[in-house]
N, C-alpha and C positions, 0 to 999 in steps of 0.2 A: 281638402285639396291635397293632391299627391306632392306638389312642390310648393314651397312657400317663397321662392325666389321669383322676382319679376322676370318675365320672359327675355327681356333685354340683357339680363345678367347671366343667361345660360350661354356658356361658351364652349361646351364640349364639342369635340370634333365630330362632324357628321350630323349634329342635332340642329337642323335648320328650322324646324317647325315644332310647336307644342300644340297638340290637339286637345279640344275640350274633353274628350273621352278620357284622356290621361290625367286630367286634374280634378275629376269628379267621379264619384261612384254612382251617379244618377243613372237609372236605366232609361230615362227620357231622352238623353242625348243620343241622337242618331237612332232613335227607337221607333217602333211601329205605332206607338200611341199618337205620334204627331199627325198621322194620316187621318184618324178619326176625330181628333180634337179640332182640327182646322178644315174638316171636310175636303181633304186633299186626295185627288185620284192617285192611286198607287202607280209608280212608274211603268210597271208592266201592263197596266190597263189604259194608258194614255193613247188617244187616237188623234189623227190629224185634226179632227173637230175641236180638240181640246187646246190646240196651239193658239198662242195669242196672235192678234192681228200683226201683220208684218208691214213695215214701211215700204219695202220694195221686194222684187223677186229674189234678189241675192239673200236677203234675210230669211225669206220664206224657205229657200232651198237649204240654207243652214239649219233651220228649224226641222225640216223633214229629215235631213241627214242625221241630226241628233236623235230624233224619234226612232228612225230605222236602226240606229246603233245603241238604242236604249240609254242615251246619255242626256237625261232630261233634268238633271239637277240644276238648281239655281245657285249662283255664286255671286257675292258682292265683295268688293275689296275696300277696306278702310285703310288709308295710309296716313302716316303722321310721325311726329317726333317720338323719341323714346318716352318722354313724359306723357304724351297723349295716348300712346299705345298701352302703357302701364296703367293709366287711368281707365281706359275703355275695356281692357281685357277682362277684369272681374265682372263687369257689367254684361259682357257677351257670354261668359260662362253661366252667369245667373239666368240670362235669357235662354240659353240652351237647356239648363236644368229645368226651367219653368215651361219649356216647350214652345217658347215664342219663336225661336229659330231652331232648325234641326240640329246643327252642329257648327263649330267654329274652329279655326286654328290661328295661331299667331306666330309671327316670325321671331326667332330667338336672336340673341346677339351674334351667334355663329352665322345664322342665316343672313343677317344684315351685312355682315362682313364678306361673305362668300357668294351670295346670290346677286344677280344683276338688277338690283333695285336701288332707287335713290333714297328711300325712306323705309321705316318699319311698316309692317302690314298685318292686318287681321283679315282673314277670309271667313265670310259668314255664308252658310249653306242652308238651302231649303230643298226639299226633295223633288220639286218640279219647277219648271220655268213659267208655268201658267200665271198670268197676272193676278187672278183672284186668289191663288194660294200663297203668294209671296207678299201681299200687302201688309200683313201684320208684321212680318219680319223686316220689311223695308221701312215701315214707320218706326220700328225700334231702332234700326240702324240710323235713320235720319235724325231721330231725337238725341242720340248719344254722340254722333259725329259732329262736334261743334268747333273743330279746329279750322 
């Protein structure tokens, strides 16, 4: 790891987030191997038929707009206390290194003080929002988010 400090102790001005790519030399993090390992359709190849079912027309319209703008990444947010985030962050890095999730970022102490959030946060990413491509990542997040 590039930094041995917990993210909650990072207080340099302007350093709001710490990205998994910054704390590991693993080429798997946000890498192309994720697509073949999980049989994930590459974002540029996604079609309307790949979109998950929508509960209503507004959600379907948002999905179509995201597809048209090539913004198909899936993102989950885990919130919690400093202690919870410090416990979960190494697990999320390991999941990114192992290719369970595509990438992650964590709020720093500076981010907690200066951004409009009530608690610390880890954001976990997968390359698409398709239900079948995010199940492994979602299971991993669900298992580790015990607060």
